[in-house]
N, C-alpha and C positions, 0 to 999 in steps of 0.2 A: 503494500501500499502505500502510495506517495505521501510523504509528509508535508508536501505543499512550500510555496516558497515564500521566506521571511521578505514581504516586503519593507516592513521597519526597521530594516536591520540598520540605519541609521540613525534609528530614535535615541534620544539621550533626553534625562529630566534635569531641569537645570531652576535654578530661587528667581522666581518672579521675580523681586526685587532686583538682586544683583547680574541675576543674568548666568552667575559662575553654576559650573555643572554639579551637582549632588551624588554625594555618592552613597549606594544602596547597599544591602546587602543583594536583591533580587533587583535585575536590573528589567527581565521582558516576561510576560508569560504568553505565549502563541500558541495557538490551538489551528489544528490542520487534522485531515482525514475524510471520512467518506460516512453522509449520510442518508440512510434508506426509509423507507414506510414503518420496517420494522424495528429501527434502531439504528444506529451510529457506531463505527469502529473509527476512533479518535487518536490523535497525538499529544499531546499537553507539553512544549517545549519549556523548560523554565532557564534561566540564564543569570547566574550566580557570580558574584565576581566582591573580592576583598578590599576594604579600601581601608584594612587596617594594618597596624605593623604588627601583630601575629596573631597568628591560625584562627580561624572562624570557624563556628558553627550556625549555621540558618538553617534556623525551623520556620516553612511555609504549610500554614493549614488551610483545608478547602474541604467542600462540600461534594461527596458525591451528586450526580446528577440522578436522574431518576433509571430506577431498576439498573443500576453501575457497578461495576467491578474493575480492579485493576488486573491488568494481565502481567506486565511486564515494564521494565525502565532500562535505560542505556544511558549509562554517564560517560562524559567526553570532554579532554582536557589536550592542553596541549601534550603530545607525544602520546596518550592513551587514552584506550577506546575499553569499557569493563559493560558487562552485561550482569541484571538482576537474577537473582538465585530466589527460590518460592521456602519457604522455612516456618515450621510453626512457630509462633510469634517470639515465644518465648528464648527460644534457640538464637530467631533473628537479631534478636536484644541484644543478645549475649554477644554476637559476631560483630554487630555494631562497636559495640561499647570497646572488646578487646581491640580494632581496627584503631579507633580514637586512643588507647594507650599506647599504642604502636606509632603513632604518629602520622598511619596511614588516611588515606582520602574513602572516606566511610559513608555511607548512605543508606538511609533508612526508609520508606515507605509502610506505614503500621494503621491500620484501619478501627476506630473506636464504634462505639455507640455511635446511631443517629446517624451513621454516614461518613462520620470526621474523618479525614484523614491529615497526621502529620507526615511530612516528606521533610526529613531531616537531611543534611550535607555536612558533614564535620570536618575537621583540619581542614580548609579551602587557605592554603598558602595568601601570604599578601599580593597582592597584583594581580593574584591569578584569577582565570576564567573558567566555570566549568555548566557545563549545559547538563539538565539532568531531564530526559523525553522521557513521558510516562504513555504508556498503551490502554486506552480506557475504552471499554466494551459499555453504551451506555442505549437506555431505551429512549422512543418517544413519546408523546402523546397523539395516540392514534386516532385518525378521526375519518368518515366515510368518503371523505373526498381529499384525503391529504395528513397531512400531521404540524403539530407545532413542537420541536426541538431548542431546551433550556440546556444552558451550560454555565456554570455558576464562575464567574471574573471576582467575586468577592463571597463573604458570609455574613451571614445576617446574624446578627446578636439576638439570641433568643431567650425566653423567659426559661426559667426551672424556679421551684419554689425555696431551692434552698443554694441558691447562688450567689457572688458577691459581685457586685458590681459596680467599677469607680471612676470616678475623671480624674484621671495621674499625673495630667497637666493641663492646657488649654488647650481643646477640640480634642483631645486623645483618652480614650477610656480603654479598660480590659475588664475582663470577667473570669472567676474561678468559679469552677461545677464542683462537687462533693467528689473527693476521691475515691469513695467506696463504692462510688456508683459506675463514673466514668473515669480510673485508673488514673495514668500519669498523661492525659492529653493536654497538650498546650494551645491554648486559644490566641489568636491574633492579637495586636492591637488594631484597637476601632479609631480610625482619623473621623473628625465630622468633615474633615476636606479631603478628596482622595487626589489633587492637584499635588502634583510632587511624588508620588509614588509610581510604581516600575510600570512600566506601558504594558496593553493587551491589545491583543489583534487576534484573527480569524483568519483561514483560507482553505473554506471547505467545498467540497464537491457532493454536490446535492443529487442523488443518484435514481434514473427514471424518469418519469414521461411526466413530469411535474412542468406545467406552462406557466406557474406564477411562483417565486418566492420573493416575500418582503420579511422586511423586518420593524418589530417596533421599537427595537432599545436599539440601532445603531444605524448609522449609515452605510447602504452596500454598495458593492460595486458585482455586477452579475456578468456571467458571460457565458457563453453556449458551449460546450465540448461533446464529444461524442460521450453517449453514454447518461448524459444529463447538465446540470447547469455548475458552475463555479463561484462560489460567492465568496467575495472576502471583505475585510472592513475599508471603506473609501477613503478615512482620513489614514494618517502616518500613523497613528496609534491612539490607542486612547486609555480612558482612566480605569482603574478596578472598583465601581460602584454601584454595578450591576449586570444580571442576568445575560447573555446573548441569548436573544428570541430569536429563532427563525421562523416563519409558515411557509410550507409547501401548500401545494393546490395544484389539483387536475380537474379536467374539466366535469366529467362522471364518475360518482362511486362506481369501485368494478372490484371483485374480487382479486388476491392478489396471493401467490405464493412465493416466497423467497428460498431458494435452499439448493445444494448439489451435493455431489458425493464427494465425501471424506478421504482420508489416508486410512481411514477404518471398513472402505467397502462401503459405509452406508450410508442413504440420501438424506441428510439431516434438510429441515425446513421448519421454518415460521410463518403459518397462514394467515392472511386477513379477510374476514369475509364481512363484506358493509351491512350494514344493519337493513339495508335495502332489500337484501335477500330474502330477509324472513316476513316481511309484509305489513301489518300496520297493527298500531295497541289496540288494544280491546279497550272501550269504553269502561270500566270498573269506576265505581268509586273509590276515590283517593282518603288517606289518612296520612299526614305529612306533619313532621315537626319542624320549623325553619328556628335554625341556631345562628343567630349572629353574634361574631366575637366582636366585641366593645374595649381590648385593650388599648392601652397606648399608642401601640405600635400602629391600629388602623384611623388614626384622628385624620381629618381633613377628608379630601374629596372617597377615600374607599370606605368607611363607614356612611357618608350620607349619600352615595350610590347603593351602598348594600341594603340600606334602610328603604331606598324608594323601589329598589327591587323586589323585598319581601311584598310592598306594598303591590306594583304591579302581580307578582304571583298569587296573593290575594285575590284579585281580581279575576284570575282564570278557576277558582274555583265555583263550584254549584253548591246548590243548597244540600244535596246528598252528601257532598265531603266532609271530613273532620278534618280539622288543623290544632295545633299547636304552635304558640311563640314561646322561646328562650333566650336571654341575651344574657354574655359572661364577660368575664374580667377573671378578678382575684373571687367573686362573689358569682354564683348564679341563680338567676333572678328568670321565674315564669309569669308571663303574661295569664295564665288559669293554671291553676292544677290536675286540669284533665284535657282531652281533647273536646275541642268545641265544635258543633254543628256550621258549617261556612256563612251562616244566614249576613242581610245586611246588616243587622245591628254588630253580632261580632266581629264582623269585618270592619266596621265604623270603630268600634271599640278597639282593636288589634292596632288601626293605622293611628289612634288617639296614641298609644302606648309607645309605639315606633318615635314617636316625637319627643319623647321624652329620654331616646337612649343616646347617650354620646361617650367619644372614646375617654378612658381611664383604665389605670390599672391595668395585673399581670395576664397572664394567659394559663387560664386551669383549664385545658380542654374535654381533660379526662373526666372530670365534675360534670361538665355541660353535658359530655353524650352519654355518661350516665342518668341523669337527672331525665334529659331529653327521651332515653330508651323506657326509660320505668315510668313516663309519662304519654307515651307512643302506646305501647304494649305491642305484639305479635303482629306480625303482618304491615306493619308500618313503613314509612321511610322517613329518614331526616334530611335535611338538604342545610349541609352547615359554611356556613361563609367564614374566615376567614384567614387569615394573613399566613400562619401552621407555625409563627417562629416559636415553638416551643424546644428544650432538650427533653431527653427521656423520651423519645418515639416508643422507641418497643413497647416499654410499659401502656402506652395510650394504645396503643394498635391491638395488644393484647387484651386490654379489657374492654375494646370496643366491641373485638371477637365475640367475647363473652356475653356481652349484653342481647346478642341476637336479631338487630333491626342491623336496616340495611344503611349504609350513610353514603352519599353522596356529595362531593366536596367542592366548591370554586373558592382555590386559594388565589389571593391577590398580594401582590408583592415583586421588588425588584432584585431582592436575590431567594435563591431557588431553597423552598421548603417543598418543592415538586415532588422528589423522593419518596417524604412521607407522607403527604396528602396523597397521592396515589398507589400509594401499599395501603392507607388509612380505609379509601376508598373501593379499593379491589378486594380486602382480606373478608368485607362484610358486604360485600357483593352488589356493590355501588358503581358507579365511575367517577371520575373529577375533570377538572378543567383547572388550568392557571392563567389568571392575565394577570397584565403587569397595572402601577397603578395610575398610569398615565392612559390607559385604555379606558374603555368603556366599561365598567363593572356591573351594571346593572342589565343589560343586554346578554350579557353572557348567561348572568344568573338566571333570566327571562328563559332561554332557550335550555339553560341544563333543567331549568323545574318541565320544561314541556317534555321530555324525555321520561322525566323518573316516575316512581307509581305505577305506569301501564308499559312494559314491557313490550316489543314487540317480538320477543319468542322466550317460553316459556321451558322447562323443566331439557335443557341443551343437551343432546346427549353426543358424544364425539366419539368413534373408534379409526382406530389405528395403532400401529406401532409405536412403543414408547413414549406414549404422551406425556409430559410433564413439564411447567406443572398444567393441572387440572384446569381443563378450562373452564370458563365461567358459564355456571347456568342461567344465567338469563340476559339477554341483548336490550339494549335500549337505544331508541331511535337516536341515530347522528351519532354511534361509537362502532367501531367494528368488532368481530369476535377475534382475539387472537388466538392461536392453536402453534406449539411447541412439539414435533415430533420426528420421526424418521417413518419412511416408505414411499411410495411410488404413486398413493391417492390418499385422501383422505374423506371419510363419508361425517356430515354432520346431520342428525336430526332433533327435533321439538315437536313439540304439540301444536299439532295440524301439519307438517310440512319434512322435508328434508332437501340435501346438499350433498353431489358429491365435486369434489376440488381435486384434480390431477395434477402430480407433482414435476415439474419437469428438472433435469440434472442443469445445473447453471453453472455447475464447473466448480473447482475445489474449493476456490478464493470465496465463494457465494455460502458453500455449504459448512466452510472452515467459521466465516460469519456467524449464520444462523446458528452452529451449534456453542460458539460462545456465547451468542445474545442469550439462549438457553439458559448456558451456567450462569451469568449474569443475575437475570432474574431468580433462579433457584436461590441464589446467592443471598440475594437479598428479602426474599422472604423465610429464609431459614433463619430459625435463632437457638437449634441445640446445636452445642458447641461438636460432640463428636462427628454431627453427619454435616456441620459445616467446613468439618477437616477434609472429609470424606468428600464432599464440592468439590473443594478447594483444588484439592489432590486429581480429582480427575479430569474437572476441566483445565489446570493449569492457571486457576484466576485466585487472586488473594483474597482477604474476609478479615472479620475479626480473629481468626484463628490460624491464620497463615499470614504472613507479611513478604515483604520485599527486604533484598540486601545485597549488597555490594560492597566491598571493602577490596580498593585499589594501592598497592605499595608502589609507590615514586620514589625516584634517586634522592636522597638527602632527607628524608624522614625522619623527625626526629622524636621519641619515644620521649613519654611522658610531659610534652609541651603541654601547658594548659591552653586551651580555646577559649576566646569570647564567645558568648551564646548572642544571637541576634534573632528577634523575630519578627519576622515579616509583617508591617502592616498591612491592610487592609481598608478602602472605603467605607464609610457607612454606607447602607445599599440608599439610592435614590428616593427619596421623597420620604425618608423615615426619620423622624427628628431624633438626633444625636440625645436632648435631652428624655425620652422615652423609656431610655437604659441608663445613662450613667449621671451620675449624682456627684458632686463634690466630696472628696474622701471622708471630712468632716458629717457628712450625712450617714444616720444609724442605716446599715445594711438593710433593718427591717421596711425600711421607707420606698423600699428600689424592687422591680421598677415601676413608673405609672407617675411620677411627679413632673404631670404635663398640665399645664393651664388651660382647662376647658374651654371649647369655643363659647363664644354667644350664644346660648338655644335661643334666648329670645328677640336675636336681631333673625336669626332663620326659623322662627316660629312665624314670626310678623311676617315674612317674605310669603312663605307659604300661606297664611291665612290671605295676603293679598290677593293670591292669584286663584283664591279657591270662592273668593268674593265679586267674581264677574258676570253674576244673571244665569240665566238658562241659555239654554239652546246655543246660539253658534260660538257665544264667547267662549266656548270651553276649546275651542280648538285654535285660538288666537292667541292663547297666555305665554306659548313658548317660542325662543325663537329658533332652534332646530326640529328638523322634524323626528329624530328620535324620542327628543325630549317631550314632546305633543302625543307620539304612539304611548311613551311611558303614561304620562297623565292619564290616556285614553284606558288605557289598562286598568290606572287604579281604579278610573271611577264606574266601572263596569256594575251591572246590580248582580243580586244571589241569581236572578233568572236568566245570564247570562246577556240582558241587551242594555240600552243606554239610559242613562236617565232622561227623562224630561217633565212640561207640566200636564200633559196628558197622553193618552196609547200614541195618538198618529204624531207626538213629535219625537214620543220613543221611538217609536220603529223608523222616524225620519231621522234620526240622530245614530240608530245601529246601524242604518244604512250608508251613511256617511262613513261611520267608523269602518266599517268594512273595505268598502271603495279607499279610506286613508291606508289603514294597513297593506291594501293590496298595491298601493302606488310606490310603498317604500322599501315591497320583495317582500312581504309578509301574506302568504293564503294560508287556505284549510291544510295545507302539507307539507309547507316547509316554510323557515322563516323563525326566529325567536316567539314569535306570538304567535305561533298557527293553534296553540290552546284557543285562545281569547279569538280567533276566527273562527274556530268550531265551534265555540260555545253561541259568539254574534250568531254564526249562520242559524243554529238549532235555535235562537229566539226569534230569528226570520221565519223558519218554517212554521213555527207554531203561532204566530201572531198577525203572519203577512196576508193574512186574510185573500188569498189568490190572486195578488195584485199581480200582474206582468212584471210590473217594473223590477219588483222586489223578488220573483222568481228568476230574473236575469243577474241580477246583484248573485245570490246565492251562485249561479252556474258559473261565475266568472271567479267568486272568490275558490270553487272546488276546483276548479283548473289553473287556477293562481294565475287568471288573464287581469292586465290593466285597464281600468276604463279612465281614459284623460279626462282632466280636470281639476280644479284648485280646491281639493275635497279638506285642505287644514285650515283655510284664509275665509273670515267670515261667515255669515248664514248662508244656505243653500236650501232651496225653494223644490217642491216635488218633480216641480215642472224640467228645473236645472238637470237632477237625476234624470229623470226621462226622458227627456234630451240627448244626454251623454251617453246611455245603455242604449239607447236606437241608431247611435250610428257606425 
C-alpha cells in the first residue's frame, strides 16, 4: 500500500510574534492510506525531533478511530530502519525499559482502555530526527449510499467521576485518571490554542465508484485516479484541534462485497447490504425515550440544536406512540416517571420542559442509560444525543448491554468519541451517527429518529462460513447490514424475505484487508483478556493485552544516561470551551468539570416566544430565514393527529397541504429525507380529512412519488386557488 506524498514536508512551526522557529518534540503527523466502503487501511507518520541537549523520551497520546486496531510500526532515522514486534504487554514494556537503560532508541505502542494509545519513543539524541509510521486498520460509518470516515487528529478531554483536571498554565491544562482503573496511561497536555503545535495533514485514496467526496472539517484537494479519488489537505498544513471527517457518496445504494483469497487459501470478505434491499418499515406504534446530554461540553450550538431536534421528533409521534424524556449531566432528570402517550398536551409539556435545559456539569452517561432503560421497559428504543466525552467507556457499554434496550446514538463533537458511541449502539442492537458542532445537529437527529423503532428487517439470519462477529438481527433505514466472513457466497434471510450475495475474488490485497478489518472489529468488541490475546496473535494486531515494541541499537549509545520526558501537547477540540474541563489549580477537584457560565436562558426564551407569537395561518411559514429552520419549526408544530394547526378544519387542511409541498420542495418525501416520517403522518391526515378533493389527492400522490410541485410554499399566505393552479400544471 502506497504511503502517499508528504506535501507539507517544508512545514515549520514559528512563534507568531517573533517569527522564530519553535523546537517541538513532535513536528508532524501525516495520514495516508486507502479508505473503502467497509473500512480503511492507514499509515500514520509521526516525525519526532529533539531540540534538547540530552536524550529525549517523547510520549504521544491518541485515540483509536471506530473499530480500529494497530497492526505494526516502522521506525526510521539516519542509518537505520527497524520494524515492531507484537509481544504481550508486560514483555513489551520490559523490552522497552531495558532498551532505555542501554541507551538504545526504544519505541513502544501500548493500548489502554477506551482505545487510548501511548506511542512512546525514548532516547532520541540531540538534533536527531526519527520517523515512526504506524499502520492502522479502522472502520467507517457505513451508509446506504456511501460512508463517513473520521480520523482523530486530537484527543478530547473527557469526563470521569474520579479524574483530576487543572489548568497548569495560561491556556494549558492536564488531566489524571485513577491508576487502578486506567493503569499508567499518560494523557497529553491540552492547549486552548492549537497554533504553534505540530502540523497535521493527509493524503488518502478513496477507493470505489464514489462520485463525490467532501469534508466538513478540512479544505480538500481532490483528484481522479485509477480505482478511485485521491484526497489531500488543500493547505500546507493544519493544526491538531479537530478530527478529519470525510464523506463519500455514490449515486444509488447497492450491495457491495469486498474480499479476496488470502495466503491461507480462504476467500475472506466484508459484505454491505443496503437497507433498501430489505423493504419498508412496518407502521407499528413507537415506544421511545429521548436522552439528552446537557453536560458543560455541550454548551452553545450543540445543545440548542439538540433541543430543537427533540421537539421535531416529538412532532413525528402519533397519538398511539409513547415517549419519555431524560436530561443528564452529573445528575439525571426525568420529564415524567413513566412513558406518556404522545398527545398534544403531553408534547406541549415536553417542549416547555426542553426550554429549561441548558449546559452544565459532567457526563454521567451510564446512570442516564440505566434510568432511561428502567423508564422505557422491554421493547423500547432510546435515542441518545451526546458528545460522548467520557472515560471508562467499556463499563458503560457493559451496563447498557445489560439494560436490555436498544440504543441509537447521535454523537456531536470535533474530536472523536466515534469508537465508543458506535460500539454503544451496536452492542445494544441500535445504530449511530456522528456529526461535528459546525454541522446541523437537528436534521441528522430527525433522520436517525425516522429510522428507529421501526426496522426494515427483523430476525435477520445470515448463513455462510466462519461468520464473525455475528451480524445484526435488525436492519434500520439508511444503514446497511455489514457481514464479515469467508467463502464464495452469502445468504441473508429475514422475516418476509431473502437475499443471496456472490463473493468475487478481488485479489490477495483486498482479501487481506477484509481479514484485518474483521480482526480489528473483533478486538474492539472483545473484553475478556485471554480471548483478546488469541485474537491479537491470530490476526497480527495489537490490543490491550498485546503491544508493539522495537529497540534499535546505534553506535555511540550510552547506557544509564537519563532521558528527559516530553509529552506532546494537543489542541482543545474546536468549539469545546477550555473552561469546561480545566480550572485553576487552586480550585478543588470536586468542582470540576462544569464550571461554565450558563448562557442567558431568558434571552433565548424571549426569542422563541417572539417567533411563536406571529398569529395564525401563513405567518408560521415566514419566521425563519433558512428553509431547514422553517421545516424544523413545521415539524415541531405538527398536531398529534398528524395535521398542522389552524383556526378551523378547512384552514388545518390547507396548512397541512402547504406543509407537504414545503417538505417536498426541500427534498423530503414520504420515502426519503430526514423528515420522511413527518411527511408520512401529514399524508395520513390528508387521506382522512381530504374529503375527496382532487387537489388533495394530487398532493398525496406527489408526496408518495417524491415529486416537487413548484411554488413559494414557505413564504407568505397561500390560498386554495394557488395550490390548485400549481398541482394542475
